[in-house]
C-alpha positions in Angstrom: 7.7 100.6 106.9 8.0 100.4 103.2 8.1 97.0 101.5 10.3 96.5 98.5 8.5 95.5 95.4 10.6 93.5 92.9 10.3 94.4 89.3 9.1 91.5 87.3 10.3 91.1 83.6 7.7 91.8 80.9 5.6 88.9 79.8 6.8 87.3 76.5 4.3 87.0 73.7 4.1 83.7 71.9 3.8 83.2 68.1 5.9 84.2 65.1 7.0 87.8 64.7 4.9 90.2 62.8 5.5 90.2 59.0 5.6 93.7 57.5 2.9 94.3 54.9 4.2 94.8 51.4 2.0 96.5 48.9 1.7 94.6 45.6 3.2 96.1 42.5 0.8 97.9 40.3 0.9 97.0 36.6 -0.9 99.4 34.2 -1.6 98.2 30.7 -2.1 101.0 28.2 -2.7 100.5 24.5 0.2 101.3 22.2 -0.1 104.2 19.8 1.7 104.9 16.6 4.3 102.7 15.0 5.6 100.0 17.3 8.5 97.7 16.8 8.2 93.9 17.1 8.5 93.0 20.8 10.5 89.8 20.5 10.9 89.4 24.2 7.2 89.5 24.8 6.6 87.0 22.0 9.1 84.7 23.6 7.4 84.9 27.0 4.2 83.8 25.2 5.8 81.1 23.1 3.8 78.4 24.9 0.6 80.2 23.9 1.7 80.3 20.3 2.4 76.6 20.4 -1.0 75.8 21.8 -2.8 78.1 19.4 -1.1 76.3 16.5 -2.0 72.9 18.0 -5.6 74.1 18.4 -5.7 75.1 14.7 -4.4 71.7 13.7 -7.0 69.9 15.8 -9.9 72.1 14.7 -9.0 71.7 11.0 -9.1 67.9 11.2 -11.7 67.4 13.9 -14.6 65.1 12.9 -13.1 64.3 9.5 -12.9 60.9 8.1 -9.4 61.1 6.7 -7.9 63.4 9.4 -4.4 64.7 8.7 -4.4 62.8 5.4 -6.0 65.9 3.9 -2.6 67.5 4.1 -1.4 65.0 1.6 -4.5 64.8 -0.6 -4.6 68.5 -1.4 -1.2 68.6 -3.3 -1.7 65.1 -4.5 -5.0 65.8 -6.2 -3.7 69.0 -7.7 -0.8 67.0 -9.0 -3.2 64.6 -10.8 -5.2 67.4 -12.2 -2.2 69.3 -13.6 -0.6 66.1 -14.9 -3.7 65.2 -16.8 -4.4 68.7 -18.0 -0.9 69.6 -19.1 0.6 66.2 -19.9 -2.2 64.2 -21.4 -4.6 66.8 -22.8 -2.2 69.7 -23.8 0.7 67.3 -24.5 3.3 69.6 -22.9 6.7 68.1 -22.7 8.1 67.6 -19.2 11.1 69.8 -18.2 14.6 68.6 -19.0 15.8 66.0 -16.6 12.2 64.9 -15.7 11.3 62.9 -18.8 8.6 60.5 -17.6 8.6 62.0 -14.2 6.4 65.0 -14.7 4.1 64.1 -11.7 7.2 64.2 -9.4 8.2 67.6 -10.8 4.7 69.0 -10.2 4.3 67.6 -6.7 7.7 68.9 -5.7 6.6 72.4 -6.7 3.0 72.2 -5.3 4.2 70.9 -1.9 5.9 74.1 -0.8 3.3 76.2 -2.6 0.5 74.5 -0.7 2.2 75.3 2.6 2.6 78.9 1.6 -0.9 79.3 0.3 -2.4 77.6 3.4 -0.3 79.7 5.7 -1.2 83.0 4.1 -5.0 82.2 3.9 -5.2 81.0 7.5 -3.1 83.9 8.9 -5.2 86.4 6.9 -8.4 85.2 8.5 -6.9 84.3 11.9 -7.6 87.6 13.8 -11.2 87.8 12.7 -11.7 84.1 13.6 -10.3 84.7 17.2 -12.5 87.7 18.0 -13.7 86.3 21.3 -10.2 85.6 22.5 -8.9 89.0 21.4 -11.7 91.0 23.0 -11.4 89.4 26.4 -7.8 88.5 27.2 -4.5 90.4 26.8 -1.7 88.7 24.9 0.6 89.8 22.0 -1.8 89.9 19.1 1.0 88.8 16.7 0.7 85.3 18.3 -2.5 84.7 16.4 -1.3 84.9 12.8 2.1 83.4 13.8 0.3 80.4 15.2 -1.7 79.9 12.0 1.6 79.8 10.0 2.9 77.3 12.5 -0.1 75.0 12.0 0.6 75.1 8.2 4.1 73.8 8.9 2.6 70.7 10.4 0.8 70.0 7.1 4.1 70.5 5.2 5.9 67.9 7.4 3.0 65.4 7.0 2.8 65.9 3.2 6.6 65.6 2.8 6.1 61.8 3.3 4.2 61.7 0.0 7.2 63.4 -1.8 9.5 60.7 -0.4 7.1 58.0 -1.7 7.0 59.5 -5.2 10.8 59.8 -5.3 11.1 56.1 -4.5 8.4 55.3 -7.0 10.3 57.0 -9.8 13.7 55.8 -8.5 14.9 59.3 -7.9 16.6 59.6 -4.5 17.5 62.9 -2.9 20.7 64.7 -3.7 22.7 63.9 -0.5 25.1 66.7 0.4 25.2 70.3 1.2 22.4 71.1 -1.4 19.9 69.0 0.5 20.6 71.0 3.6 19.3 74.0 1.8 15.7 72.6 1.7 15.0 73.8 5.3 16.5 77.1 4.5 14.0 77.6 1.6 11.2 76.5 3.9 12.4 79.1 6.4 12.4 81.9 3.8 8.9 80.9 2.7 7.7 80.9 6.3 9.2 84.4 6.7 7.3 85.6 3.6 4.1 84.0 4.7 4.3 85.6 8.1 4.7 89.0 6.5 2.0 88.7 3.9 -0.4 86.8 6.3 0.1 89.3 9.1 -0.5 92.3 6.8 -3.7 90.7 5.4 -4.9 89.8 9.0 -4.7 93.5 10.0 -6.5 94.6 6.8 -9.2 92.0 7.2 -10.2 93.4 10.6 -10.9 96.9 9.1 -12.1 95.8 5.6 -14.0 92.5 5.6 -13.8 92.4 1.8 -10.4 90.8 2.1 -12.1 87.7 3.3 -13.1 87.2 -0.3 -10.0 88.7 -1.9 -7.5 86.4 -0.2 -8.6 83.1 -1.9 -8.6 84.8 -5.3 -5.2 86.4 -4.7 -3.7 83.1 -3.6 -5.1 81.4 -6.7 -3.7 84.0 -9.1 -0.4 84.0 -7.2 -0.1 80.2 -7.8 -0.2 80.6 -11.6 2.4 83.4 -11.4 4.7 81.0 -9.6 6.8 78.3 -11.3 5.1 75.4 -9.6 4.0 73.4 -12.6 6.4 74.7 -15.1 10.2 75.5 -15.1 11.6 78.7 -13.7 12.4 81.2 -16.4 16.1 81.7 -17.1 17.6 85.2 -17.2 18.1 84.8 -21.0 14.4 84.4 -21.5 13.4 87.6 -19.7 12.4 89.4 -22.9 8.8 90.2 -22.1 7.0 91.8 -19.1 5.4 88.4 -18.4 8.8 86.8 -17.8 9.9 89.8 -15.7 6.8 89.4 -13.5 7.5 85.7 -13.0 11.1 86.3 -12.2 10.2 89.2 -9.8 7.8 86.9 -7.9 9.8 85.7 -4.8 7.9 82.5 -4.6 9.2 81.5 -8.0 12.8 81.4 -6.8 11.9 79.8 -3.5 9.8 77.0 -4.9 12.4 76.4 -7.6 15.2 76.4 -5.0 13.3 73.9 -2.8 12.8 71.6 -5.8 16.4 71.8 -6.8 17.6 71.2 -3.3 15.6 68.0 -3.0 15.6 66.6 -6.5 18.8 68.2 -7.8 19.3 71.0 -10.3 20.8 74.5 -10.6 19.8 77.2 -8.2 19.6 80.9 -9.3 21.3 82.5 -6.4 20.6 86.0 -7.6 16.9 85.4 -7.7 17.1 83.6 -4.3 18.9 86.6 -2.8 16.2 89.0 -4.2 13.5 86.7 -2.8 15.1 86.6 0.6 15.3 90.4 0.7 11.6 90.7 -0.3 10.7 88.2 2.4 12.5 90.2 5.1 10.9 93.5 3.9 7.5 91.8 3.8 7.9 90.4 7.3 9.0 93.7 8.8 6.5 95.7 7.0 3.6 93.4 7.7 4.4 93.2 11.4 4.9 96.9 11.7 1.5 97.6 10.1 -0.1 95.0 12.4 1.4 96.6 15.5 0.3 100.0 14.2 -3.4 99.1 14.1 -3.7 96.3 16.7 -4.9 98.6 19.5 -8.2 99.0 17.5 -8.9 95.3 17.0 -11.0 94.9 20.1 -13.3 97.8 19.0 -13.6 96.8 15.3 -13.7 93.1 15.6 
């Protein structure tokens, strides 16, 4: 006699269902070769890094200093005193028209933007060599280093602008309220663009040729005297010699003069400003392109 065996259901397993294994994506970083365009999207992804690098430069510059950020004001202020005494009291040079008895204000309004530009170019030119340990160990867009140095110089400009406001109140000369005053940030932006281009180009050259460490300060000093910071901007009618042509061709002459006219009032030579803006764009694009062209060799040379 056969007994009937009931079929029992299969035993149920407890616990969550099995999760399929997904292989992680493989990212391969290869050095760029040849001429490379500016990767704006990548720079934007690392915008926080640029901010912290700029803030680091500001903190390191004034760390363990007695006056701290006041040095940003003292540098153009002391240069104003020197040029006022040298040109005004010793050489008896008449102040420009409209600035009778206000020559220190005229000089400071020119040295303020120039000090920003000179500091930005000098710091950016030495930034890559100064960040050798960071560059040789961690990947990030190398353009962030000179860009952050120029950003740190902008902080000095904002701080030193307070001294310009004090001088304007001291001489009873308020700002020219209106559309012309709104052009002051525009001129600062054009100077920033020019400083980024020149500083980035010098930073790339400084990695391969360390002589530029000594050339940059000399170049900046000569450039200052070729810029209308402590004297008036040459008019087109006075361009009768090669010296005047060189002064007019210097983009910083138009930008410094435009900044001073936007804040204190005066005429703006729009033709020279347009030329200076074009030179700034060309310098920015050319400097960044050359930087990108040689940045893959930085880790080996630095």
